[in-house]
N, C-alpha and C positions, 0 to 999 in steps of 0.2 A: 520887388520877385522882377524880375527880366521872363519875359515875353516869349513862351515858345514858341521856338523857330517850324514857319515848316519844311518840311526835309519838299526835293528838286524832286528825284525822283526813287522807284523803287529799285536794288542791283543786288541781283549775282552774280559772286564772287567763285567762281568752278575753281581753282586756285594749291595743285597737291604740296606744296614748301608751303610749310608750316610762318618759317620766318616772311615771306611773298606778302603771306595771305593776310601773318595780322599787319605788314608797313599799311600795303596795297590796300586794307579793312579803315584803318587808321587814315590815309588820310583823308579817299570818299565819302568817310562821316562827319571829317572838318568846313568837309564845300558841301555839307549840308544835303550829303544822298543817307539813305538808307539805305542800311549796307546786311547780308544777306550771308553766309562764310557757305559755300559747299567741298570743301576735302576733297569729293568722289566724286565720281558719275551719279553715283545713286544720287548724293546730297541735291545734287544741282535737277537732277528728272523730277523732285519732290520739291525741291523749291517751286521749279517753274510752274510745277504743277495746281499745285496748291496753295501760294503764297499769293499770286499775281504779278511778279517784277514787269518790272517796264523795262529791262532788261536783261544780261547775262551777259556779261564776261570770263569766257571760254577760254584755260588750257587747250592744249591737246594733249598731254604729255599724265594721262591719269592712272591710280591706281591700280583703279577697277572695270577701266572702259577706254577706248580709244576716243579721244573729242570728237569724232569728225562720227563715231557711233551718236553722241548722243545728238550733237547736231538733226543730224534725220533722221533721227527722234520726231524730235523739237517740231520740226518742218514740215512730217508727214504732208506733203499737199491732200491727202484723202482726209475732208474737218470731221466726216465722219468719221474716222480711224484715231485721229489726234487727240492729248486729251492734255491738248496745250494749246494755249492762243496763239493763235498765226498772227500778232502786235506786236508776238514780243519783241523786243531787240538785240543781234548774237555779235559781238564782237571777238571777235580771236587773237585769243594772247597765244606768240607760242616762241616756241627757237628755230622752229625747222622757218628758215626765211627763202628754199629754192622759189623763183616763179611755180612750177611743178607746182607747190605747198598752198601756193597763196593763191593759185587759180583753182585748185580742188574746194580746200576754203569757202571762196565763196561763188563755185560752183551746186555743194551743199546747202547754201540762204542765207553765208555769216553775209551781214551787210559792212562788217568793216574785215579786214586783217592787218594786225597791229604786231612786226616781230618784236624780240625781246633781243637785248634789251632796248627799253627805250626811254622815252623819259617823262616825269610824273606831263608836266601840264600836256604834249603831244598828248598821250591817252588823257585827259581831261576836255579839250579838245573834241576828239573822233567822234564821246563819249557824247558830248553837246550835241555832236551835228546828231550822232545817229538818232538818235531822241526825238528831237528835231524835226528827222527825215517823218520819223512812226508815228506824231503827235496827228498828223491828220491820216493815222491808219486803223483807229486803233477799232471802229465806227463796222459792224458787221454788214450795214446794206448803203455800198453806198451807186448813188442815181448820176448818169453823169449823160449825154443830150441825148433820153429817150432808152440809155438801155441801168437796166439796174445790173447792180453787182450783188449775191450775198456771201458776203465770205463763210457767212456760220455755213449758212448746207454748201458750198463753193457751183453755188448753179446761178446761169446767167438769162437776162431775159430783154428782151428787144420789142418790147408794147403785149400783149401778148404770149409771143411767140416765145422759147422754149434755147438754147441755141448752145448746143452741146462744143465743148471746150479740150484741148488735149494740157495738158500741165501747159507747157512753156505763154497756148496764145494766151493760154488766164491767165497769168502772169507780165504776159504783154499789154491784153489789153489792160490789167490792174495798174502797170504805170501809167499811159496815155491820159488814163481816168484821172486820176488826180489831178493835173490840167490840161480840162478835152480840145482845148484851143490852145499850148504851145508848143510849139513846133520845142520836138528831144531831136537833140542828135543819134546820130546811128551810136559813135563812139559809149554816149550814156546811157544807153538804150544796151547794148549789150554786155555793156561794166554792170549792169542792175539788175537782169532779169538771168545771162546770159555767165553774168564772174570773169565778162572776158576782157584783158586789160590795154588788148593793142587792135585793132582791126583787121587789120590782117587783109588778109584777101578770101574770107570767109560769108557766101551767102543767107549764111542763115536767117539772117532780122529778114534779110527782105520776103524767103518763100514762108515764113511762119503769117511778116505782115501781108501779101499774099491772100493767102487762106485766113484770113483772121476775116479780114475784108471780103474776106465772097461770104461769110459763113454770119453776117454783123449783117449785113446785105445783102441776097442775092442776085437780088434785080439790078439795083441803085450803083451800088458802092458807096454811099452815102458818107462813113465810115473809114478811117484809116487813110485821113490823106496822109501824100507823099508829095515833100516837098523835096525837089532833086538838086543831091550838091548836099542839102542838110541836117532832113533828118524824118520825123512823120512825127503828126498830132494825129486828135482822135477825131473831131469838129475844124470845122474851116468856123474864123470870127462871124 
């Protein structure tokens, strides 16, 4: 008798087309993923709340609700109100492929946006990439350079001092705290925190980084180092 193989991760597939849902479920099961099928938005929300998935594959065209509404509920920034694990990854699968559609999905908190029709091999690679990025994000408490981030309470402390941050300041700090001494490029931060696909002429990142620096250290500004022409890191090596 062959030993039972361990699944790589648990996925919820929210797709209203039965043939697509069945085919995708079969392929992912064959590739050692545990698959939970969700033909409606209500099914997806129920499974994400009670089944502890690692990743949600989310179609936007659903019979009972807009896919973006599902995404907004899962990404509710107030952790005291949210019913969902903040560490769950979300990949949008949609036939809507305009730049505005993609940016809207990323701005609402999707980790990736895949336009239909897609190749299964590409989707598999994107699933693996999101799971790798998310694997270090599931702990409720993150400590970096004297800063303590409690994701369950959505609180930040520097020493004994509580730091009050806006939603985007908190997201920016979380991104930098993953690797405190690594320089994150401006393009990378704008993409991961704001969902932008091009740098353009926005000063959004600079403004938020400046406010975050002052809040974390009002006296010396020892956090959020600006590496000119490249990007930002949380602290110097």
